[in-house]
All heavy atoms as an XYZ file, in Angstrom:
856
protein
N     -18.147    -10.251     11.874
C     -16.860     -9.820     11.363
C     -16.899     -8.297     11.193
O     -17.806     -7.767     10.571
C     -16.573    -10.494     10.023
C     -15.272    -10.139      9.411
S     -15.035    -11.143      7.930
C     -13.346    -10.851      7.641
N     -15.940     -7.590     11.757
C     -15.922     -6.133     11.600
C     -15.723     -5.738     10.145
O     -15.055     -6.438      9.386
C     -14.728     -5.692     12.436
C     -14.273     -6.877     13.185
C     -14.864     -8.090     12.567
N     -16.294     -4.633      9.767
C     -16.145     -4.138      8.401
C     -14.980     -3.155      8.361
O     -15.151     -1.939      8.469
C     -17.446     -3.475      7.939
C     -18.650     -4.404      7.890
C     -19.922     -3.622      7.595
C     -18.433     -5.501      6.863
N     -13.767     -3.699      8.229
C     -12.565     -2.872      8.269
C     -12.545     -1.849      7.146
O     -12.038     -0.748      7.307
C     -11.307     -3.739      8.225
C     -11.167     -4.615      9.431
C     -11.231     -5.988      9.320
C     -10.999     -4.058     10.686
C     -11.108     -6.787     10.437
C     -10.871     -4.840     11.814
C     -10.928     -6.222     11.687
N     -13.100     -2.195      6.002
C     -13.117     -1.241      4.891
C     -13.874      0.016      5.302
O     -13.459      1.131      4.991
C     -13.756     -1.855      3.654
C     -13.799     -0.880      2.495
C     -14.391     -1.524      1.238
N     -14.361     -0.592      0.162
C     -15.305      0.319     -0.056
N     -16.335      0.417      0.741
N     -15.218      1.147     -1.076
N     -14.978     -0.146      6.018
C     -15.741      1.016      6.464
C     -14.947      1.848      7.468
O     -15.012      3.073      7.451
C     -17.069      0.592      7.073
C     -18.018      0.042      6.033
O     -17.808      0.222      4.840
N     -19.045     -0.643      6.474
N     -14.199      1.194      8.342
C     -13.373      1.915      9.302
C     -12.266      2.666      8.568
O     -12.022      3.843      8.821
C     -12.751      0.947     10.334
C     -13.838      0.304     11.187
C     -11.754      1.679     11.231
C     -13.336     -0.849     12.044
N     -11.612      1.995      7.621
C     -10.479      2.591      6.918
C     -10.890      3.720      5.980
O     -10.058      4.530      5.591
C      -9.719      1.523      6.126
C      -9.125      0.472      7.002
N      -8.741     -0.747      6.529
C      -8.858      0.455      8.336
C      -8.260     -1.473      7.523
N      -8.325     -0.760      8.624
N     -12.148      3.757      5.579
C     -12.637      4.791      4.666
C     -13.563      5.784      5.367
O     -14.343      6.468      4.721
C     -13.342      4.145      3.476
C     -12.406      3.455      2.550
N     -11.974      2.170      2.754
C     -11.782      3.887      1.434
C     -11.150      1.825      1.789
N     -11.003      2.852      0.977
N     -13.447      5.881      6.674
C     -14.304      6.773      7.437
C     -13.702      8.181      7.447
O     -12.602      8.384      7.966
C     -14.451      6.254      8.866
C     -15.482      7.018      9.657
O     -15.678      8.206      9.462
N     -16.130      6.328     10.573
N     -14.409      9.177      6.904
C     -13.857     10.536      6.856
C     -13.688     11.171      8.236
O     -12.979     12.162      8.379
C     -14.858     11.317      6.005
C     -16.091     10.514      5.987
C     -15.706      9.086      6.245
N     -14.303     10.605      9.265
C     -14.086     11.128     10.619
C     -12.679     10.811     11.114
O     -12.131     11.513     11.961
C     -15.115     10.551     11.596
C     -16.494     11.050     11.353
N     -17.473     10.258     10.798
C     -17.038     12.268     11.545
C     -18.577     10.948     10.679
N     -18.348     12.185     11.120
N     -12.087      9.729     10.589
C     -10.760      9.322     11.016
C      -9.665      9.717     10.022
O      -8.532      9.961     10.403
C     -10.700      7.809     11.243
C     -11.679      7.314     12.262
C     -12.535      6.267     11.954
C     -11.739      7.864     13.526
C     -13.436      5.793     12.889
C     -12.640      7.409     14.474
C     -13.489      6.365     14.146
N     -10.005      9.722      8.728
C      -9.006      9.981      7.682
C      -9.510     11.060      6.735
O     -10.593     10.937      6.174
C      -8.708      8.708      6.885
C      -8.165      7.589      7.720
C      -8.958      6.506      8.058
C      -6.859      7.621      8.188
C      -8.457      5.468      8.834
C      -6.357      6.605      8.965
C      -7.149      5.525      9.294
N      -8.707     12.092      6.543
C      -9.041     13.136      5.586
C      -8.968     12.556      4.182
O      -7.997     11.908      3.828
C      -8.048     14.310      5.717
O      -8.060     14.764      7.068
C      -8.411     15.453      4.792
N     -10.004     12.786      3.395
C     -10.068     12.296      2.013
C      -9.700     10.807      1.953
O      -8.699     10.423      1.335
C      -9.159     13.128      1.123
C      -9.501     12.999     -0.349
O     -10.517     12.344     -0.689
O      -8.741     13.540     -1.171
N     -10.492      9.936      2.586
C     -10.127      8.521      2.728
C     -10.041      7.740      1.420
O      -9.389      6.707      1.379
C     -11.231      7.955      3.618
C     -12.384      8.860      3.424
C     -11.807     10.223      3.151
N     -10.638      8.217      0.334
C     -10.590      7.490     -0.931
C      -9.279      7.733     -1.678
O      -8.939      7.000     -2.592
C     -11.761      7.895     -1.833
C     -13.118      7.627     -1.217
C     -13.338      6.158     -0.919
O     -12.913      5.288     -1.679
N     -13.994      5.865      0.181
N      -8.537      8.755     -1.277
C      -7.289      9.108     -1.950
C      -6.135      8.296     -1.376
O      -6.012      8.136     -0.167
C      -7.009     10.596     -1.753
C      -5.744     11.074     -2.409
C      -5.507     12.542     -2.121
C      -4.177     12.977     -2.695
N      -3.819     14.310     -2.215
N      -5.257      7.792     -2.251
C      -4.052      7.094     -1.818
C      -3.070      8.142     -1.324
O      -2.574      8.962     -2.103
C      -3.453      6.279     -2.963
C      -2.158      5.609     -2.595
C      -2.149      4.527     -1.734
C      -0.957      6.076     -3.093
C      -0.957      3.908     -1.382
C       0.241      5.465     -2.754
C       0.227      4.381     -1.885
N      -2.802      8.156     -0.017
C      -1.940      9.165      0.580
C      -1.145      8.551      1.724
O      -1.549      8.628      2.885
C      -2.771     10.341      1.081
C      -1.927     11.433      1.684
O      -0.690     11.435      1.478
O      -2.495     12.302      2.370
N       0.000      7.915      1.417
C       0.790      7.286      2.477
C       1.263      8.262      3.547
O       1.512      7.865      4.677
C       1.987      6.690      1.738
C       1.578      6.615      0.319
C       0.577      7.702      0.105
N       1.355      9.546      3.222
C       1.837     10.515      4.209
C       0.872     10.672      5.380
O       1.266     11.190      6.424
C       2.096     11.870      3.550
O       0.885     12.449      3.111
N      -0.363     10.212      5.247
C      -1.301     10.323      6.373
C      -0.849      9.483      7.567
O      -1.307      9.694      8.671
C      -2.718      9.933      5.956
C      -2.930      8.455      5.728
C      -4.346      8.132      5.364
N      -4.702      8.926      4.208
C      -5.717      8.700      3.414
N      -6.511      7.705      3.636
N      -5.948      9.468      2.384
N       0.067      8.544      7.328
C       0.537      7.696      8.419
C       1.846      8.193      9.029
O       2.461      7.502      9.819
C       0.672      6.245      7.947
C      -0.647      5.674      7.516
C      -0.930      5.506      6.178
C      -1.609      5.349      8.457
C      -2.165      4.995      5.779
C      -2.832      4.847      8.073
C      -3.113      4.678      6.727
N       2.273      9.416      8.649
C       3.448      9.996      9.293
C       3.172     10.230     10.775
O       4.066     10.207     11.595
C       3.855     11.296      8.593
C       4.439     11.042      7.212
C       4.723     12.313      6.446
O       4.336     13.412      6.913
O       5.323     12.197      5.361
N       1.915     10.484     11.098
C       1.458     10.562     12.487
C       0.584      9.332     12.701
O      -0.310      9.054     11.898
C       0.638     11.851     12.732
C       0.064     11.864     14.129
C       1.486     13.069     12.464
N       0.865      8.588     13.758
C       0.122      7.342     14.000
C      -1.380      7.619     14.103
O      -1.790      8.578     14.756
C       0.616      6.688     15.281
N      -2.208      6.790     13.451
C      -3.654      6.982     13.547
C      -4.161      6.651     14.946
O      -3.494      5.974     15.722
C      -4.222      6.013     12.508
C      -3.149      5.038     12.235
C      -1.849      5.685     12.580
N      -5.356      7.121     15.237
C      -5.979      6.818     16.528
C      -6.129      5.310     16.667
O      -6.301      4.599     15.668
C      -7.352      7.480     16.626
C      -7.292      8.985     16.654
C      -8.684      9.573     16.703
C      -8.612     11.087     16.651
N      -9.939     11.690     16.614
N      -6.066      4.780     17.887
C      -6.216      3.327     18.082
C      -7.521      2.808     17.476
O      -8.552      3.473     17.518
C      -6.229      3.171     19.603
C      -5.532      4.387     20.126
C      -5.844      5.487     19.146
N      -7.440      1.636     16.898
C      -8.579      0.921     16.306
C      -9.214      1.634     15.107
O     -10.367      1.396     14.790
C      -9.647      0.627     17.361
C      -9.100     -0.212     18.482
O      -8.372     -1.165     18.263
N      -9.425      0.170     19.701
N      -8.446      2.514     14.448
C      -8.966      3.144     13.234
C      -8.276      2.618     11.986
O      -8.752      2.847     10.886
C      -8.795      4.676     13.280
O      -7.413      4.994     13.415
C      -9.577      5.279     14.427
N      -7.153      1.926     12.145
C      -6.463      1.315     11.001
C      -6.004     -0.071     11.419
O      -5.086     -0.218     12.214
C      -5.267      2.165     10.563
C      -4.566      1.602      9.358
C      -5.193      1.577      8.128
C      -3.295      1.079      9.458
C      -4.554      1.052      7.016
C      -2.650      0.548      8.358
C      -3.287      0.545      7.135
N      -6.690     -1.087     10.895
C      -6.400     -2.477     11.256
C      -6.346     -3.322      9.989
O      -7.274     -4.073      9.687
C      -7.465     -3.005     12.215
C      -7.527     -2.243     13.519
S      -8.786     -2.879     14.646
C     -10.259     -2.192     13.926
N      -5.264     -3.197      9.208
C      -5.225     -3.907      7.934
C      -5.207     -5.420      8.067
O      -5.540     -6.123      7.124
C      -3.939     -3.385      7.297
C      -3.099     -2.959      8.442
C      -4.056     -2.445      9.472
N      -4.828     -5.947      9.227
C      -4.777     -7.392      9.416
C      -5.750     -7.869     10.479
O      -5.615     -8.954     11.019
C      -3.353     -7.827      9.792
C      -2.358     -7.530      8.713
C      -1.471     -6.483      8.845
C      -2.322     -8.283      7.557
C      -0.554     -6.195      7.856
C      -1.418     -8.003      6.561
C      -0.530     -6.958      6.703
N      -6.743     -7.065     10.789
C      -7.688     -7.461     11.811
C      -7.115     -7.220     13.197
O      -6.133     -6.523     13.375
N      -7.766     -7.844     14.174
C      -7.349     -7.624     15.550
C      -7.817     -8.772     16.426
O      -8.794     -9.442     16.128
C      -7.936     -6.298     16.054
O      -7.515     -6.043     17.361
N      -7.085     -8.980     17.514
C      -7.488     -9.985     18.497
C      -7.476    -11.394     17.939
O      -6.643    -11.744     17.109
N      -8.440    -12.203     18.388
C      -8.494    -13.603     17.962
C      -8.834    -13.742     16.480
O      -8.631    -14.795     15.899
C      -9.499    -14.421     18.811
C      -9.068    -14.459     20.256
C     -10.907    -13.869     18.691
N      -9.350    -12.672     15.884
C      -9.716    -12.712     14.465
C      -8.645    -12.094     13.574
O      -8.885    -11.835     12.395
C     -11.047    -11.998     14.237
C     -12.172    -12.630     14.976
N     -12.710    -13.840     14.611
C     -12.825    -12.234     16.089
C     -13.666    -14.167     15.463
N     -13.749    -13.206     16.374
N      -7.462    -11.864     14.110
C      -6.376    -11.293     13.318
C      -5.927    -12.294     12.263
O      -5.981    -13.510     12.453
C      -5.206    -10.920     14.225
N      -5.467    -11.779     11.167
C      -4.981    -12.609     10.066
C      -3.768    -13.418     10.529
O      -2.799    -12.841     11.019
C      -4.592    -11.713      8.901
S      -3.811    -12.578      7.542
N      -3.803    -14.735     10.373
C      -2.661    -15.531     10.821
C      -1.404    -15.304      9.969
O      -0.297    -15.591     10.401
C      -3.144    -16.974     10.696
C      -4.263    -16.919      9.725
C      -4.877    -15.560      9.849
N      -1.567    -14.751      8.777
C      -0.415    -14.519      7.915
C       0.093    -13.087      7.952
O       0.882    -12.702      7.103
N      -0.329    -12.303      8.963
C       0.043    -10.885      8.945
C       1.546    -10.662      9.025
O       2.077     -9.792      8.350
C      -0.698    -10.087     10.008
C      -0.322    -10.444     11.425
O       0.533    -11.299     11.670
N      -0.962     -9.801     12.373
N       2.262    -11.434      9.807
C       3.719    -11.249      9.897
C       4.402    -11.644      8.592
O       5.347    -11.000      8.155
C       4.300    -12.024     11.073
C       3.850    -11.506     12.437
C       4.165    -10.030     12.665
O       5.278     -9.592     12.284
O       3.304     -9.320     13.199
N       3.914    -12.700      7.951
C       4.460    -13.094      6.649
C       4.206    -12.001      5.619
O       5.100    -11.651      4.844
C       3.853    -14.420      6.185
C       4.261    -14.878      4.787
C       5.764    -15.108      4.709
C       3.492    -16.129      4.397
N       3.009    -11.447      5.607
C       2.679    -10.384      4.654
C       3.569     -9.166      4.869
O       4.067     -8.567      3.911
C       1.208    -10.000      4.784
N       3.786     -8.792      6.123
C       4.661     -7.645      6.416
C       6.090     -7.924      5.954
O       6.748     -7.053      5.378
C       4.645     -7.328      7.904
C       3.324     -6.769      8.390
C       3.366     -6.590      9.906
C       2.027     -6.247     10.475
N       2.052     -6.167     11.947
N       6.571     -9.129      6.184
C       7.917     -9.498      5.749
C       8.027     -9.453      4.225
O       9.000     -8.945      3.674
C       8.284    -10.884      6.273
C       9.660    -11.407      5.898
C      10.751    -10.496      6.469
C       9.843    -12.825      6.411
N       7.011     -9.968      3.528
C       7.020     -9.930      2.063
C       7.053     -8.497      1.550
O       7.771     -8.183      0.599
C       5.801    -10.662      1.502
C       5.871    -12.164      1.693
C       4.594    -12.871      1.276
O       3.507    -12.226      1.265
O       4.677    -14.067      0.962
N       6.279     -7.602      2.182
C       6.277     -6.198      1.763
C       7.652     -5.560      1.966
O       8.122     -4.798      1.123
C       5.213     -5.415      2.523
C       3.801     -5.744      2.086
S       2.567     -4.702      2.858
C       2.343     -5.536      4.417
N       8.301     -5.884      3.077
C       9.640     -5.350      3.334
C      10.644     -5.859      2.304
O      11.501     -5.106      1.826
C      10.098     -5.720      4.740
C       9.427     -4.954      5.875
C       9.823     -5.556      7.225
C       9.792     -3.491      5.819
N      10.550     -7.131      1.945
C      11.481     -7.713      0.964
C      11.285     -7.067     -0.406
O      12.254     -6.682     -1.068
C      11.317     -9.242      0.904
C      11.831     -9.871      2.202
C      12.041     -9.825     -0.306
C      11.493    -11.334      2.357
N      10.039     -6.921     -0.836
C       9.761     -6.296     -2.137
C      10.256     -4.852     -2.133
O      10.918     -4.409     -3.077
C       8.258     -6.367     -2.468
C       7.904     -5.443     -3.625
C       7.852     -7.789     -2.792
N       9.972     -4.129     -1.066
C      10.419     -2.740     -0.973
C      11.938     -2.654     -1.013
O      12.509     -1.811     -1.710
C       9.871     -2.081      0.310
O       8.447     -2.162      0.295
C      10.305     -0.635      0.408
N      12.603     -3.529     -0.291
C      14.069     -3.554     -0.293
C      14.606     -3.740     -1.707
O      15.506     -3.016     -2.144
C      14.584     -4.670      0.615
C      16.026     -5.004      0.372
N      17.058     -4.224      0.854
C      16.606     -6.007     -0.337
C      18.209     -4.742      0.462
N      17.960     -5.825     -0.257
N      14.077     -4.719     -2.435
C      14.573     -4.989     -3.783
C      14.277     -3.838     -4.738
O      15.126     -3.483     -5.567
C      14.026     -6.306     -4.316
C      14.674     -7.502     -3.691
N      15.965     -7.874     -3.977
C      14.217     -8.382     -2.773
C      16.281     -8.943     -3.266
N      15.237     -9.269     -2.530
N      13.103     -3.239     -4.627
C      12.779     -2.110     -5.497
C      13.695     -0.928     -5.222
O      14.229     -0.310     -6.139
C      11.319     -1.694     -5.317
C      10.286     -2.653     -5.877
C       8.891     -2.178     -5.519
C      10.437     -2.807     -7.375
N      13.902     -0.633     -3.963
C      14.739      0.511     -3.614
C      16.200      0.253     -3.947
O      16.882      1.102     -4.506
C      14.561      0.873     -2.115
C      15.586      1.890     -1.672
C      13.159      1.393     -1.874
N      16.692     -0.950     -3.625
C      18.117     -1.213     -3.858
C      18.454     -1.362     -5.335
O      19.561     -1.046     -5.754
C      18.577     -2.441     -3.075
O      17.942     -3.603     -3.534
N      17.510     -1.799     -6.145
C      17.804     -1.992     -7.570
C      17.393     -0.821     -8.445
O      17.882     -0.683     -9.548
C      17.116     -3.259     -8.072
C      17.712     -4.502     -7.467
C      17.100     -5.751     -8.036
C      17.761     -6.952     -7.362
N      17.289     -8.210     -7.858
N      16.481      0.020     -7.951
C      15.950      1.071     -8.809
C      16.177      2.485     -8.297
O      15.735      3.426     -8.911
C      14.449      0.865     -9.043
C      14.160     -0.309     -9.914
C      13.804     -1.518     -9.363
C      14.254     -0.199    -11.286
C      13.538     -2.608    -10.166
C      13.993     -1.285    -12.097
C      13.638     -2.489    -11.541
N      16.850      2.668     -7.173
C      17.049      4.046     -6.740
C      18.377      4.233     -6.024
O      18.437      4.763     -4.939
C      15.900      4.494     -5.851
O      15.860      3.718     -4.682
N      19.431      3.824     -6.647
C      20.762      4.051     -6.100
C      21.138      5.504     -6.386
O      21.224      5.919     -7.535
C      21.761      3.099     -6.762
C      23.141      3.223     -6.193
O      23.536      4.275     -5.728
N      23.878      2.142     -6.239
N      21.370      6.288     -5.341
C      21.590      7.721     -5.545
C      22.861      8.011     -6.336
O      23.008      9.089     -6.895
C      21.615      8.493     -4.213
C      22.742      7.985     -3.311
C      20.290      8.430     -3.519
C      22.964      8.825     -2.080
N      23.787      7.059     -6.389
C      25.013      7.288     -7.134
C      24.858      6.935     -8.610
O      25.619      7.393     -9.438
C      26.164      6.486     -6.529
C      26.444      6.886     -5.113
C      26.130      6.039     -4.069
C      27.004      8.121     -4.828
C      26.378      6.415     -2.758
C      27.257      8.505     -3.523
C      26.945      7.654     -2.485
N      23.888      6.114     -8.950
C      23.726      5.663    -10.326
C      22.632      6.434    -11.048
O      22.764      6.814    -12.184
C      23.422      4.145    -10.373
C      23.147      3.702    -11.787
C      24.572      3.367     -9.772
N      21.527      6.687    -10.389
C      20.434      7.364    -11.065
C      19.206      7.440    -10.190
O      19.252      7.102     -9.015
N      18.152      7.908    -10.784
C      16.893      8.039    -10.066
C      15.915      6.976    -10.526
O      15.894      6.598    -11.679
C      16.286      9.422    -10.320
C      17.091     10.524     -9.738
C      17.914     11.290    -10.549
C      17.057     10.783     -8.390
C      18.673     12.315    -10.019
C      17.802     11.804     -7.850
C      18.628     12.579     -8.670
N      15.099      6.532     -9.616
C      14.080      5.529     -9.910
C      12.835      6.217    -10.448
O      12.416      7.237     -9.933
C      13.744      4.773     -8.632
S      12.351      3.666     -8.830
N      12.258      5.663    -11.476
C      10.983      6.145    -12.002
C      10.016      4.973    -12.012
O      10.366      3.877    -12.440
C      11.145      6.696    -13.421
C      12.083      7.862    -13.502
C      11.462      9.097    -12.877
N      12.361     10.222    -13.055
C      12.631     11.090    -12.098
N      12.094     10.959    -10.913
N      13.440     12.088    -12.328
N       8.812      5.198    -11.531
C       7.776      4.169    -11.507
C       6.525      4.776    -12.126
O       6.183      5.904    -11.834
C       7.408      3.753    -10.091
C       8.503      3.300     -9.198
C       9.840      3.366     -9.412
C       8.360      2.710     -7.909
N      10.533      2.856     -8.353
C       9.637      2.451     -7.403
C       7.272      2.379     -7.128
C       9.853      1.867     -6.159
C       7.484      1.801     -5.892
C       8.770      1.553     -5.418
N       5.872      4.051    -12.985
C       4.588      4.492    -13.526
C       3.638      3.312    -13.582
O       4.053      2.173    -13.797
C       4.710      5.114    -14.938
C       5.495      6.400    -14.911
C       5.284      4.146    -15.928
N       2.372      3.599    -13.410
C       1.339      2.580    -13.597
C       1.063      2.501    -15.083
O       0.884      3.515    -15.753
C       0.058      2.941    -12.823
C      -1.060      1.971    -13.138
C       0.345      2.968    -11.331
N       1.067      1.291    -15.627
C       0.839      1.067    -17.043
C      -0.584      0.541    -17.207
O      -0.959     -0.431    -16.560
C       1.847      0.033    -17.606
C       1.568     -0.231    -19.070
C       3.267      0.508    -17.389
N      -1.343      1.190    -18.033
C      -2.704      0.720    -18.263
C      -3.702      1.400    -17.345
O      -3.471      2.478    -16.816
N      -4.798      0.728    -17.138
C      -5.941      1.308    -16.453
C      -5.814      1.251    -14.933
O      -5.328      0.290    -14.375
C      -7.207      0.561    -16.878
O      -8.305      0.979    -16.116
N      -6.279      2.301    -14.294
C      -6.469      2.310    -12.846
C      -7.976      2.390    -12.613
O      -8.469      3.260    -11.927
C      -5.761      3.508    -12.215
C      -4.263      3.488    -12.354
C      -3.627      4.702    -11.697
O      -3.878      4.945    -10.509
O      -2.886      5.396    -12.391
N      -8.700      1.460    -13.209
C     -10.150      1.589    -13.338
C     -10.957      1.353    -12.078
O     -12.155      1.483    -12.096
C     -10.650      0.637    -14.425
O     -10.365     -0.692    -14.041
N     -10.348      0.985    -11.006
C     -11.133      0.820     -9.794
C     -10.670     -0.354     -8.969
O      -9.739     -1.067     -9.328
N     -11.338     -0.510     -7.859
C     -10.996     -1.556     -6.902
C     -12.206     -2.438     -6.697
O     -13.332     -1.956     -6.610
C     -10.562     -0.923     -5.558
C      -9.326     -0.061     -5.771
C     -10.297     -1.990     -4.511
C      -8.920      0.757     -4.566
N     -11.972     -3.737     -6.642
C     -13.059     -4.662     -6.316
C     -12.821     -5.194     -4.908
O     -11.700     -5.409     -4.496
C     -13.134     -5.803     -7.325
C     -11.915     -6.705     -7.335
C     -11.985     -7.721     -8.464
O     -12.707     -7.524     -9.425
N     -11.232     -8.783     -8.338
N     -13.898     -5.351     -4.177
C     -13.825     -5.825     -2.803
C     -14.521     -7.166     -2.730
O     -15.674     -7.286     -3.081
C     -14.509     -4.832     -1.864
C     -13.852     -3.486     -1.872
C     -14.278     -2.488     -2.733
C     -12.776     -3.232     -1.049
C     -13.659     -1.258     -2.752
C     -12.147     -2.004     -1.055
C     -12.598     -1.019     -1.903
O     -11.978      0.200     -1.925
N     -13.829     -8.179     -2.281
C     -14.475     -9.463     -2.174
C     -13.621    -10.573     -1.616
O     -13.232    -11.413     -2.373
N     -13.289    -10.632     -0.383
C     -13.460     -9.630      0.668
C     -12.303     -8.649      0.744
O     -12.349     -7.682      1.476
C     -13.503    -10.466      1.943
C     -12.589    -11.598      1.655
C     -12.776    -11.886      0.178
N     -11.228     -8.862     -0.034
C     -10.056     -8.000      0.059
C      -9.999     -7.048     -1.122
O     -10.354     -7.421     -2.237
C      -8.771     -8.844      0.109
C      -8.791     -9.857      1.201
C      -8.978    -11.193      0.915
C      -8.666     -9.467      2.518
C      -9.023    -12.134      1.926
C      -8.715    -10.396      3.543
C      -8.896    -11.731      3.252
N      -9.521     -5.816     -0.919
C      -9.443     -4.873     -2.032
C      -8.295     -5.219     -2.972
O      -7.160     -5.383     -2.540
C      -9.205     -3.529     -1.337
C      -8.602     -3.871     -0.021
C      -9.142     -5.221      0.356
N      -8.622     -5.377     -4.249
C      -7.610     -5.614     -5.279
C      -7.985     -4.789     -6.512
O      -9.165     -4.549     -6.770
C      -7.492     -7.112     -5.667
C      -6.981     -7.939     -4.507
C      -8.809     -7.659     -6.158
N      -7.008     -4.339     -7.300
C      -7.330     -3.601     -8.519
C      -8.132     -4.478     -9.482
O      -7.814     -5.652     -9.670
C      -5.958     -3.259     -9.103
C      -5.025     -3.317     -7.940
C      -5.570     -4.403     -7.052
N      -9.158     -3.913    -10.087
C     -10.025     -4.680    -10.984
C      -9.272     -5.250    -12.178
O      -9.521     -6.368    -12.589
C     -11.185     -3.806    -11.478
C     -12.218     -3.567    -10.415
C     -13.353     -2.690    -10.919
O     -13.237     -2.006    -11.935
N     -14.445     -2.694    -10.193
N      -8.374     -4.492    -12.752
C      -7.636     -4.936    -13.932
C      -6.186     -5.277    -13.605
O      -5.338     -5.306    -14.484
C      -7.654     -3.841    -15.006
C      -9.031     -3.375    -15.403
C      -9.824     -4.465    -16.086
O      -9.277     -5.223    -16.886
N     -11.095     -4.550    -15.772
N      -5.871     -5.518    -12.328
C      -4.488     -5.704    -11.926
C      -3.824     -4.336    -11.807
O      -4.462     -3.311    -12.014
N      -2.569     -4.326    -11.494
C      -1.867     -3.051    -11.371
C      -0.491     -3.192    -12.008
O       0.522     -3.340    -11.331
C      -1.750     -2.627     -9.909
C      -1.258     -1.205     -9.669
C      -2.215     -0.183    -10.292
C      -1.111     -0.939     -8.187
N      -0.491     -3.194    -13.339
C       0.778     -3.312    -14.064
C       1.583     -2.045    -13.861
O       1.075     -0.941    -13.976
C       0.503     -3.550    -15.541
C      -0.157     -4.892    -15.782
C      -0.403     -5.140    -17.245
N       0.790     -4.892    -18.024
C       0.761     -4.494    -19.297
N      -0.366     -4.331    -19.917
N       1.891     -4.277    -19.949
N       2.866     -2.217    -13.555
C       3.747     -1.094    -13.266
C       5.052     -1.257    -14.023
O       5.517     -2.372    -14.227
C       4.049     -1.049    -11.751
O       2.820     -1.145    -11.041
C       4.724      0.229    -11.366
N       5.619     -0.147    -14.462
C       6.904     -0.167    -15.148
C       7.909      0.586    -14.277
O       7.621      1.651    -13.761
C       6.788      0.507    -16.504
C       8.106      0.528    -17.270
C       7.970      1.183    -18.630
N       7.053      0.403    -19.456
C       6.163      0.947    -20.282
N       6.055      2.247    -20.380
N       5.370      0.179    -20.994
N       9.104      0.010    -14.124
C      10.183      0.602    -13.342
C      11.398      0.786    -14.236
O      11.682     -0.054    -15.068
C      10.600     -0.332    -12.187
C       9.498     -0.654    -11.241
C       8.671     -1.741    -11.453
C       9.301      0.116    -10.116
C       7.652     -2.048    -10.584
C       8.292     -0.177     -9.229
C       7.467     -1.263     -9.452
N      12.119      1.885    -14.068
C      13.370      2.054    -14.792
C      14.242      3.057    -14.043
O      13.797      3.799    -13.218
C      13.135      2.497    -16.223
C      12.636      3.889    -16.394
C      13.388      5.006    -16.613
C      11.281      4.339    -16.353
N      12.579      6.120    -16.724
C      11.276      5.734    -16.555
C      10.054      3.695    -16.175
C      10.110      6.485    -16.579
C       8.902      4.441    -16.184
C       8.932      5.812    -16.400
N      15.535      2.994    -14.373
C      16.492      3.942    -13.807
C      16.755      5.036    -14.811
O      16.812      4.797    -16.005
C      17.831      3.247    -13.514
C      17.826      2.327    -12.347
C      19.225      1.791    -12.142
C      19.300      0.817    -10.988
N      20.644      0.294    -10.791
N      16.929      6.240    -14.283
C      17.349      7.344    -15.129
C      18.692      7.832    -14.626
O      18.872      8.030    -13.425
C      16.325      8.479    -15.088
C      15.077      8.158    -15.833
C      14.159      9.367    -15.948
O      14.442     10.393    -15.308
O      13.170      9.264    -16.661
N      19.590      8.041    -15.523
C      20.926      8.499    -15.158
C      20.883      9.954    -14.713
O      20.102     10.748    -15.238
C      21.870      8.360    -16.345
O      23.128      8.878    -15.998
N      21.711     10.311    -13.743
C      21.787     11.689    -13.268
C      22.748     12.515    -14.104
O      22.846     13.709    -13.914
C      22.235     11.731    -11.796
O      23.506     11.099    -11.682
C      21.219     11.086    -10.910
N      23.473     11.870    -15.013
C      24.443     12.619    -15.817
C      23.926     12.879    -17.202
O      23.034     12.314    -17.694
C      25.779     11.850    -15.938
O      25.537     10.582    -16.516
C      26.437     11.759    -14.599
């Protein structure tokens, strides 16, 4: 089984790989350097479902918390960001509690 975590955290492919930086994907990464769902016959069978779920969650967060006519969306992590455990998938050790609210522009 390929060690995708090692590929995804390789400083030869990603600048400062330990830092959360979504903007690094504004330019497509080199082939076979970012494979969050595996590849080939060993690809995750639920990858399309996972992508759809992420789109649905993003849609609801954006549509309910950042309407430009009503206010601005604010998101904060509540509690500890104490680290990530790998086994075999990366998840926050203490969960990732988040608070969302709207702020009025007026």
